[in-house]
C-alpha positions in Angstrom: 22.6 36.7 7.8 20.8 34.4 10.4 17.5 36.3 9.9 17.7 35.9 6.1 18.2 32.1 6.4 15.2 31.8 8.8 13.1 34.0 6.5 13.9 31.9 3.4 13.0 28.6 5.3 9.8 30.2 6.6 8.9 31.3 3.1 9.5 27.9 1.7 7.4 26.2 4.4 4.6 28.7 3.8 4.7 28.0 0.1 4.6 24.2 0.6 1.7 24.5 3.1 -0.2 26.7 0.7 0.1 24.1 -2.1 -1.0 21.2 0.1 -4.7 21.6 -0.4 -4.2 21.6 -4.2 -2.0 18.5 -4.2 -4.3 16.4 -1.9 -7.4 17.6 -3.8 -6.1 16.3 -7.1 -4.8 13.0 -5.6 -6.9 10.0 -6.6 -8.8 8.1 -3.9 -7.3 4.7 -3.4 -9.3 1.5 -3.7 -9.0 -0.2 -0.3 -8.7 -4.0 -0.3 -8.9 -6.0 3.0 -7.2 -9.3 3.2 -6.8 -11.6 6.2 -4.1 -14.3 6.5 -4.9 -17.3 8.7 -4.2 -21.1 8.5 -1.4 -20.3 6.1 -3.8 -18.8 3.5 -5.0 -15.4 2.2 -8.7 -14.8 2.4 -10.0 -13.9 -0.1 -7.5 -15.4 -2.5 -8.7 -13.3 -5.4 -9.5 -9.6 -5.1 -10.4 -7.0 -7.7 -9.6 -3.3 -8.3 -10.3 -0.8 -11.0 -7.5 0.1 -13.5 -5.6 3.4 -13.2 -6.4 4.0 -9.6 -4.1 3.5 -6.5 -4.7 0.5 -4.4 -4.4 0.3 -0.6 -4.0 -3.2 0.8 -4.9 -3.6 4.5 -3.6 -7.0 5.6 -4.6 -8.6 8.9 -2.3 -11.4 10.0 -4.3 -13.6 12.4 -1.5 -16.1 12.7 0.8 -16.6 15.7 3.9 -15.9 13.6 5.0 -13.2 11.1 4.2 -13.4 7.4 5.6 -11.4 4.4 3.2 -10.1 1.8 5.3 -10.1 -1.4 4.7 -9.5 -5.1 7.1 -9.2 -7.9 4.6 -7.8 -10.3 3.3 -5.3 -7.8 6.8 -4.5 -6.7 6.0 -4.7 -3.0 7.0 -6.6 0.0 6.0 -6.1 3.7 6.5 -8.1 6.8 3.3 -8.2 8.9 4.0 -9.2 12.6 1.9 -11.9 14.3 -1.6 -10.9 15.3 -1.2 -7.4 13.7 -2.1 -5.4 10.6 -0.1 -4.0 7.7 -0.9 -1.4 5.1 0.6 -1.3 1.6 0.1 1.4 -0.9 0.3 0.5 -4.5 0.6 2.8 -7.6 -2.2 3.0 -10.1 -2.1 -0.2 -12.2 -3.0 -1.2 -15.8 -5.5 -4.0 -16.3 -4.1 -7.5 -15.6 -3.4 -10.1 -13.0 -1.0 -9.4 -10.2 0.0 -12.3 -8.1 1.1 -12.1 -4.4 2.3 -14.6 -1.8 3.6 -15.0 1.7 7.4 -15.1 1.3 7.7 -17.3 4.5 5.1 -19.8 3.0 5.1 -19.7 -0.8 2.2 -22.1 -1.0 0.0 -19.2 0.3 -0.8 -17.4 -2.9 -3.4 -14.8 -4.1 -4.1 -12.6 -7.0 -5.2 -9.0 -7.6 -7.3 -8.7 -10.8 -7.3 -5.2 -12.2 -10.0 -4.4 -14.7 
């Protein structure tokens, strides 16, 4: 019985590993967007990305305190510690304007324009 359970698990892991190259090969390459946060503002304040492709935000917080990258329209939020970097993966998006802000400083705003 014990051998049968291990054999089933091993077969499952082998099957998943065999399928891995196919799933990663068909995955879309994300558009990387780099944003810095300093003096209570995003730089740049407006960024662009192509429609129907995943987006990867790389956010560098240059401030001496934490900030929270948040967007209702993108359905994301991420706290980025002081003097550090955060990464946010976003699903493929339809054309439009997607606003984001620092939840700890709502006057700090930016926009992602998807075309």
